[in-house]
N, C-alpha and C positions, 0 to 999 in steps of 0.2 A: 586384386590385380587383373587388369584387362586381358582378355584372351588374344591369341594371335589373329583371329578373324577380326576382332574389334580394332586392333592396331592397324591391320592392313586396310580396313575400311576407312579409318581416320586418315591414314597417309594418303590414300587415293582422293579423299575429299579435299585435303589441304592442297594436293597437287592441282586439282581442278580449279580451286580458288586462285592458286598462283598463276595459272594460265590466264584467268580472267583479269587479274590485276596487271599482269604484264601487257595484255592487249590494251587495257584502258590507259596504261602509261604511254604506249606508243601512239594511241589516238590523241591523247592530250598533248603529246610532244608535237605532232603534226599541226594541231589546231593552234598551239602556242606560237609556232613559227609564223603562221599567217597573222595572228592577232598582234604579235610583236611588231611585225612589219607595218601594220596599220597604225599602231601607236607611234612608232618612230616617225612615220610620214606625217602624222597629224600634229605632233608637238611643235615643230617650227612654225606652222601656220597659226596655231593658237597663241604662241608667244609673240609672233609678229603682230597679230591682231591686237593683243593687249598693249604692246608698245605704241601702235598707231593710235589707239584710243587715248592713251596717256598723253601723247603729243598733241592731239586735238584739244583735249581739255586744257593743257598747258597753254596752247595758243589762244584759247578763248577765255583765259582767266579774267574774271571780273564781269563777264557777260551774264546778265541776269537770266536771259533766255536759256542758257546752258544749265545754270544751277537749278532752274525751275522745272527741268525735264522730269516727268513722272517716274521714270525708272531710276532716277538718282535721288529721289526724295527719301531722306533719313527720318524715320519716326521711331518712337518708343516701340520696342518689340513686344507688343501685346498679343498679336495674332501671327503665328509662325507656321510655315509649312516645311516639313523635312522630306526631301526626296531621297529615299533609301534604295541603293542599288545593290542587290544581292544576286546570287546565282539561282538558276532554275533547278539545279540538281545538286546532290551532295557529293560524297566521296572526294572532298577537296580539303581534308584536314580541318583546320580551325578557320577557314576562309569565311564561312557564313556566320559561325559563332562569334567571331570578333566583330563583325558588322552589327549583329544583333545586340551584342553587349554595348557597342558604341551608341547605337540608337536608344537603348534603354537609359544609358547615362545622360544622353542629350535630353531626352524627355523628362528625366528626373531633375536635372539642373534647371529646367525651364518650366516646371510644373505650375508656376504661378501664371504663366501665359496660356492662351488658348491655342493648343497645338493640334495640327492635323498631319497625318502621315500619308505620303504617296509612295507606294511600294512598286519598285521595278525589279522583278524577279520573284519566282515562286516561293523561295525559302523565307524571305522576309515577310511576304504576304501571309503565308500560312501561320507563321509564328505569332504575328500580332493579331491576326484574325481570331485565333484561338483564345487570345487574352482580351478580346473585345475592345481593342484599341481602334478608334474611328479612323477609317481610311478614306482619303479624298479621291483616291484613284488607284488602280492596279494595272500593271502592264506585264504580261507573262510571255515568255518566248521571244523576247526582242534583244536580250543582252548579247547573246552569241553572235547574232547577225549585225547588231548595232546599226540599224538603218538611220540615216539622218532625218528622215521624215518623222519617225517616231520621237526622236529627241526634240525636233522642232515643235511637235505637237505638245509634248510635256512642257517645254519652255513657254510656249504661247499661252497655255492654260494658266501657268503661274504668273506671267506678265499681265494678263488681263485682270486677274484678281488683285494683283499688286497695284496696278494703275487705278483701279476703282476703289482702292483703299480697303479692300476686304482682307488683305494681308499686309503685314508690316515688314516681314522678312521671309526670305526663302533660302534654305540651306541644302547643300548636297552632301551626302555621306556615302563614301565608296572606298574601295581599296585601290590605291595607286600602285601601278606596276613599277618596281624598282629593278628587280632581277629575278632570275628563276627561283631563287630561294628567299626572296625578300619582297614583301608587299607592305605598303604603309597605309594605315587607316587615316583617311583624310576627310575633314569636315570643311566645306568651303561655302561661304556666303555668296550667292549669285544675285540676290535682290535685297536691298538696293544695290545697283552695280558698284562694286568696290573699285572705283577708279583710283589708281595709285597717284600719290603726289610726286610728280616728276617734272623736271625742267625740260624745256624744249630741246630735244637732242637732234632733231632733223628739221631743216627749214623747208617745210612743205608749202606749195602754192595750191590753195584750195579754190576750186571753181565755185563751190557753194559755201554759204555762211556756216560757221561751226555748229550752230544749233540744228540746221538742216542735216548736216553730216551725222551728228550724234543721233538724230531721230531715225536715221537709216541704219547706223552701225550698232547702236545699243541692243536692239532686238536680236540682231544676228549674233552679237557677242554672247548673249545669254544662251541662245540655242547651241552655239559652238561649245560653251562650257559644259552643257548637259551631254552633248555628243562626245566630247573628249573624255568625260567621266565614264561614259558607257564603254568606250574603247579601252580605257585603263582597266576598268573592272573586268572586261572580257579577257584581257591578257593575264591579269593577276589570277583570275579563276583557273585558267588552264595551267599556269605555272604551279599553283597550289595543288591542283589535282595530279599533275605529273609527279611532284615530289611525294605526295601522299601515296600514290600507287607504287612508286619506287620503294618507299619504306615498307609498304604492305608486302611487296614481292620479296624483299630481303627477309622480312620476318617470317614469311611462309617457308622460305628456304631453310632458315634456322629451325623452325618447328619440324620440318621434314627430317632434318638431320637428327634432331633429338628423338623423334618418334622412331626413326629407323634404328638408332642405337638401343632404344628401349625394346624394340621388336627383336633385335638380335639377342639381347640378354634373356628375354622371355623364352625365345626359341632354344637358346643354349641350356637354360634351366630345365626346359621340358625334355630335351634330349638326354641331359644328365640324369634326370629322374627316371626316364625309361631304361637307361643303361643300368642304373642301380636296381631297378625292379627285375630286370633280366638276370643280373648277377645274383641277386638275392634268391630268385626262383631256382637258379641252377645250383646254388649252394644248398638249398633246402632239399633237393633231390638226391644229393650225395649221401 
């Protein structure tokens, strides 16, 4: 049975841990609010851009110059790049573990192809580096800030290799932010650009031919998809961390209550034992 000193030391240690988890929850909540605002602001632009792209393709249906654009070329997926977006830090529940499992499943399902992994975030980079999975690139410390310049750099690297036929497909794997308690593991193909089959919903008047418009819009579209994925991942990470730290704080409170109850029982047993010893000693002197 642990002594009173051991129990008091353990209670003090759990209380210190509880203060840390409570502070981390508050920090995550503040970061989540900013990240959520950025996601909500970016989603309408990304959706409008996708609709605009679909309208241009629908307006230019049958134009061979459009179908022959290098970023629209559909080839057998023999050489694939997976862009994995994880967090740089842990303490976010199953956030990183789900992404890593998803990446492993993706690699296993396509093991017949030549695969390369581009890691955005320290956790994914470290995991696959330890398992000697070839990395085509690594980007650390950019997910929280999510600068567009970094997303554009990642997208341009993928587009250059795809246009030169060094890659046949490029996929994004990230957690999509749904709500504070819900994130969705998302795998999205960004190259070749998946232009949806849509009818012309808006009668645009184009100053440039559709092929020239697509040549300008398609690279921006790929960069926007990477940027939007980074924003979604940043918000999902902070939501997962806030929930995990809230659960850790609640568990610490339950542990403190349990240890305090145990401490009181041990102290009561100790006092009872001392009383019995005093009474027994007094009875022996009579």
